[in-house]
N, C-alpha and C positions, 0 to 999 in steps of 0.2 A: 786512267782517264775516262771521264764520263762526260757526255754532252747533253746538255738540257736545252731543248728547243720548243718555243711556243709560237705557232704559226696562226694562231685564231685570229689575230689582227692584221696579218700580212695579206689583205684583200687588194691593195692598190696596184694598179697596173703600171702606174709611173715608176720608172727606173730610179732606184735609190743607189746613193753612194754608199759604197761598203766600207766600213770602219772596223778596223781590229783594235781593241783598247786592252791594255794591261794596267794592273793596279787600279781595277774600278772598285775596290773597297776601301781603298786608302783615302786621304784627305783631297787632294788634287784629282785623283782618278774618280772618285764618286762624285764630285761636283761636276766634273766633265760629263759623267754619264748623264746626270740629271739636266745639264745643259742641252745635250743632244736630244733628250726627251721633249724639249720645247718644239721640235721640228720633226715629228714621227713620220710625216710623209716624205723626208729628204733622205733619210738615212737608215741603214741596216747595220745594226751594231752586233758586233761579235766580242765576247769577253773571256780572258783566261784568269780563272781565280782558284785559289787552293779550296779544296773541299773542307769545309767546316760549318758547323750549325750556325755560327754567327754570320758567315759569308752567305749561306743559303737564305737566311732569314733577310739579310740586306738585300740581296739581288732577286728574290722571289718575285716582288711587286714589278719589277721591270721585265721578267720574263713573262709574267702573266698579263700584263696590261699594254706592254709595248713591243712584245715579241723579240725581245733581246735573247740572242742565243748565248748561252754560257757553257764553256767548256771547263769542266773541274779537273785540275791538273796543276802542273808545276813549271815556273820558267826554266828550271834547270832539266827539264826533261824535252829533248828535241822533238819528239813525237807529239807531245801536248801542245807545244807551240806551233807546230805546223798544222795541226788539226785545228787549233783555235783561230789560226789566222786565215786557213781556207784562201779565198780568191780576193781577199780583201784589198782595196786599193789605197787606202790610207792605213799605216801602222802607227799608232800612237803608243810609244813604249814609255809609260810613266811609272809602271810597277818596279818594284825592288825594296830593299831595306832601306829605311830612313832613320834620322835621329829622332828621338833619343834612343830608340830601340837598337839601333846600329851600334851605338857606344856601349851597349851591355852584351852584344853579341857580334864581336867583330870578326870572328871567323866565318860564321853563317852569312854575314853582310858580304864579305868577299866572295863567297861562293855564288850567292844569288845574283849579286849585281853584275859581276863579271861574266858569269856562265849564261846568265839571262841574255845579256847583249849579244854573247857569241850565238846563241840559239835563234835569236831573233834575225841577226844577219845571215846565218846559214838558211833558214827557212826562206828568206826572200830570194837568195842566190839560186835555190833550188827550183824556183818558179820559171816557166817559160816567158811569162810577162814580167820579169824582175825589172826591166827597165821603166815599166809603167808605174810600179809601186813606189809609193812616198812614205819614207820612214822619218817619223819624227822622235828624237830621242830627247828626254829630259835629263840635262846635266845638273850641275849645282854650283853656286857661289863657293861651296867649300873648297873647290878646285884651285882656288887662287889663294887659300889662307889668310893669315893675319895681315891686315893692310893697316899700318900705322901712319899718322900724319908724317910729313905732307903728302903722302902718296895714298890717302884714303879715298880717293876718286879712281875708277878703274875701267877698263875696256876688255873686250874679249880676247884681244891679242897679247894680254899681260902675261907673265910667266905663271905657268901651271906649277903650282906647289901645294903641299898638304901639311896642315898642322901636325906636330908630333903626337902621336897615339891617335891619330884621326884615321882610322881604318875605312871609315865610310867615304872620306875624301878621296883616299888611295883606291878605292874600289870604282869610284865615279870617273877617275882620271883614266884608269885602265880601260873602263868601258866606253868611254867617249873616244878613246884612241882605237878601239875596235870599230866603231861606227865610221869615224872620219877615214880610216885607212881601209876601209871595206871594198871600195871601188864601185860602190853602189851608184847607179844613175841619179837617185834623188834621196838626199837624206838631209837633215838639219839638226844640229844640236842646240837646245834653248837652255841655256843655264838658269835654273830656277833659284830664286833667292829664299829668303825666310818667307813662309806663307802664313798671311794673317787669316785666322778663321776662328769661329767661335769656339772650338775645341781647345784653342791654345790658353785659355782661362785656366784649364786643368794641367798644364804642364809645369806650373810652377813648383811641384813637388819633386821635380827631378833635379838632382845635383848638379847636371851640367848647365843648370841655369847660372851657376856661379864661375863657369867656365869663360863667360862672356866679359870682356873688359868694359867698363863703365864708359870709357872713352872711345870705345870702338863704335863703328857705325855699320849700318845695313838699309838698303834700300828694299823695303817689304814689298812683296806682292800678295794682293788680296787673293784669296781662293776663287772668287767669282770672276775676278779679271783672268786669272789663269785658265779657268774653263771656257770663258768666252774666246780667249786666244785659240785654244785647242779646236772648238768648232769652227773659228773664223778660218783657220788654215784649210779645213776641208771644205768650205764654203765656197771658194772662189779660186780661178786658176792663178797660179803664182808661177812666174817665169824663173829662168835661170838666175836672175838677179837676187832671188831669195834663196833657192836651195843650194845645198853644199857650202854652208856657211855657219857661223856660231854667232849666237845672239844672247843678250842679258835680258832676262825678264824682271821687270819692275813696274810697280804702280805709279811711279813719277814723283814730282817734287815734293809733294806734301808727305810722302812715305820714305823720305830720305830723313832717317832719325839716328841721333847717337843713341847708344843703348841705355843711357841714363834717361834720355827723353822717352824711348820706349817704355821703361819701368815705370816711369811717372805716369804716362797715359793709361798703361794698363791698371796700375793700382788705382788711379782716379775713377776709371770705368766700374771697377769693383766696389767703390765706396770705401776703399782703405786709405790709411794714411799715406803720405808721400815716402819715397825710397829712404830719406834720411831717418824715418821712425821705424822702418821694417828691416834695415839690413845694416851692417858696418861695411865700409868701403873696403877693408882689408880682406872681407870674404871673397871678393871678385879677383879673378885672374887679371893680369895687366897686359898679357900678350898670349900668343899661340891658340888663336881661335880662328875665326874668318869672318869676313863682312867687309863691304865697301858701298860707297855710292857710285851710281854708274854714269859715265860720260855719254855712253851710247845706247841706254835703254829707251829712249825716245825713237830711235830708229825702227824697232820692232813695231810700236804702236802706229807709226807712220805708215808701215807697210799693211798691218792687220790692226785696225782700230779696235782695241779690246778693254780699254781702261773705262771704268765708270766715271772717273773724274771727279771724285769726292774727296774731302780732306781726311786725314788720318784720324783727327779727333771726332769726326762725324762716323767713320768706320768703328772705332772703339765704343761709342755710345750705342750703336746698332748691336755689337756684340753683348754689350750689357743687357739689353733688352731681352737677349735670347738666352740669358742665364737661367737655369733651373730655380725654383723658388728657394731652394735651401742656400743657393749661393748668394741670393741676394740679402741673406742674413748676415753677411760678412761684415757690414759697417757695425754691427752690434759688438764685435770682437775689439778690445782694447789694443793699443799699438803694441804694448809690451808682450801681449799674448801672441800677436802675429810674428812678432820678431823672434820669439822663442821657437815658434814653429818653423821659421826660415833657418834658424841656426842648426835646428835638429837636421834639416834637409842638408845644409852645408856639411854636416859631420857624417854624412852616409859613407859606408865602407865603399872602398875601391875608388869612387869618382868623386866624393865629397872634398872640397878644397880644405876645409877644416880638419877632416880626417888624415889628409896627407900632412898637414903642420903637426898634428899630434903624435905621428910615428916617424921613426929614424929610418924607416926603409923606403921611404917615398921622396928621397932628394932629387932623383931624375925628374920627377912631376913637378917638384916645386921649382927646380931650376927651369923647367919648360915654360911654366906658366906664370912664374913670377920673376924669373931671373936669380932666385936664390932666397934663402931664409932672411937674410939681412935686407934685401929689397922688399920683401913682403912687410917686414917690420916696419919699414920707413914708409909704407903708404900712408899718405896724409888721411886724417879723418874728414868728415863731412865739412867742417868749417874751412879746412884749408885746401881742399880738394878741387881742382880745376873742372868745374862744370860748365864751362863756356862751350858753345856749339863750335865744332871743329869748322875750319874755312869752307866757305861756299864756293872758293874758286878751285877748279880742278887741275891740278898738275899733272900732265900725262907722262907716262913713263917712256923712256928711250927704248926703241925697238931695234937699234941698229940699222935701220933703213927708213926711207920716206913713206910713212904708212898711209899718208893722205893720197899718194900717187899709186897706190897698188892696182887701181883700176887698169892701169897700163901694166899688162902681164910682165911680171919680174923675170928678168934673164938670169942666166946661170951666175954670172959674176955677181949681180946685186943679192942674189939668193945666198951665194957663198959667203958673202960679207956679213949678212944678217945671221947666218949659222954660227959664223965665227964668233960673233958678239954673244951668242948663246953657249959658247963652249964646244962647237962642234967643227969637225974638219971634214970636208967633202972628199970622198975618196973613189968616187965613181969616174965615168968617163969624163973627159973635159974637152972633147974635141969639137964642141959646137956651143953656141949661145943661143940656144932655142928659146924663143920667147913664148912658148907653149908648154912650159915645163911645170906649171903650177899644180897639175894633177898627175905628174908622173913619180913614182916612187923612185927616189934617189938614194944613194948608198952614202951614209955618214959614220963618223968615228967620233966618239966622245972623248974629249980630251983629258976629262977627270978619270973616269973609270976603265976607258979603252973599249967599250961596248961597240960593236959595229951593227948597223941596223938600217933599215930603210924607212923613209918617211916622205910623203909628199910636201912640197913647199908651203901648199895651201893650209896643212894642218900645223905646220911650224909657224908660219906668218900670220895667218888669220886666227888660228886657235891657241898660240901661245905654247904649244908642246915644244920640248926640247929633247933631252936624252931620255928614253922612256924608262930606263932603270933608275936614273939619278932623280928625275922629277918625282919619283915615288919613294925617295929615301930621305925623309927631313932630318935624319940623325946627321946626315952628311952635309947639310946646306952651309953650315958655317965654313967647312973646308972649300966647297964648291964656290962660295961667294968670294973667296980670295982671288980667285982667276976668272971667274964668270961675271961679268958686269950686268948681264941681263937679270940674274938672281939677285946679285948684291945690291941693286937699288930698292929691292923689297925688303931682303933679309936685314941689311944694316940699318934700316928704319927703327927697328925694335930690339937690335942685338948688338950694335956697335959700341955700346957704352959700358958693358961690363964682362967679366972674364968667364961667364957661364954660357957661352955660345954653343959648345957642344955639350949636349945633355946627356 
């Protein structure tokens, strides 16, 4: 661990808000760092970053010009985390392994994301002023897996589920659970969606691009909106009505796109032909990814106004203007050449959908992402493919309790009913119906696997968590859905009509 500090610019006597930031060299974290630099007299920023030439070059200007303190270390090292955090008032835990890198290094992803969260929580708990520290954890839309019509609109209390083979999603589920069950006085989990940023233009060469169903949906969040949100949280007093909850991050109505609409906008901004000229429909998975439109993302913006309020098309046009000169030559490439390049990507080893289809030892992945070889063969071509926009009307999932009245503290009886709907049995003390149990760890037993565990009603009811073992085992979802209506309402939307439900 090495600490680099530049204090040449710290001459102000005005008290600054101390902020500890992880992931400062990543997409969202770096934009957040730049957003903080707009207010140099208001914030003292501390950063934990891996020591590399690339990261040093990226952060050096902020150390020299803004007095940012950087601790060179590792999220997996407890001492590094404690040293970097110092006496910061706000902890913005943005760092970790994300897709597509996470898809290529699943074991490292689990290690970094889970142990990083553990070390952040431990570091806060060791502080004498821990009740004053405010932890902002960045979760992921991947925690609610594939959402097929008619349940393509979601809320934070929806079932926590991971797509099969998505170790990133599993790592984020486990990490969020660590935060929510930490017992810290002030924490919040903000579930990040797909981030729109100029660098996204270069991601088309990754084979996971074809894991995304064309009829799937996503409410995107721009990187600028995300950074404003982070600074906004640190810039104002937020009461108990904000903390200890879960929120979905989204840039709003215009950014609620089907995946086909996204491809169309992206290709148009690059000056490329439309999707129909660049891909075949059969290259794209039909399920087992993640993404939803949010019924509740406006809530976060009402508490902390962070949206720029522009249209998605305006944003894509802005991205196009920031492209390097050689990318602007893309329109010169004929459609057939672009399609050949995309087909090459889809044939990539291990993660390419066409590679799976070309090999007999990939039946499990074919079943997971397509429902089987026969189902993949029957995917309609562009002429007959349904490209209509999914319904604008949100159909909320059933939670097994009255979600709208949760402001009235749920009693034990109501909590037990909601838990039963999630396949859980209460096995703790039942001699009272305490109205203040939402933050008390209660003892539960999973009816499916038999696991006994403690979980706060807040985590279960507001966060959508259920059995901590089963929610991280997508291989078992088909069997679980037979007796768990909470899970079944999501699972059956895309698995109820064929025999390949157990991959």
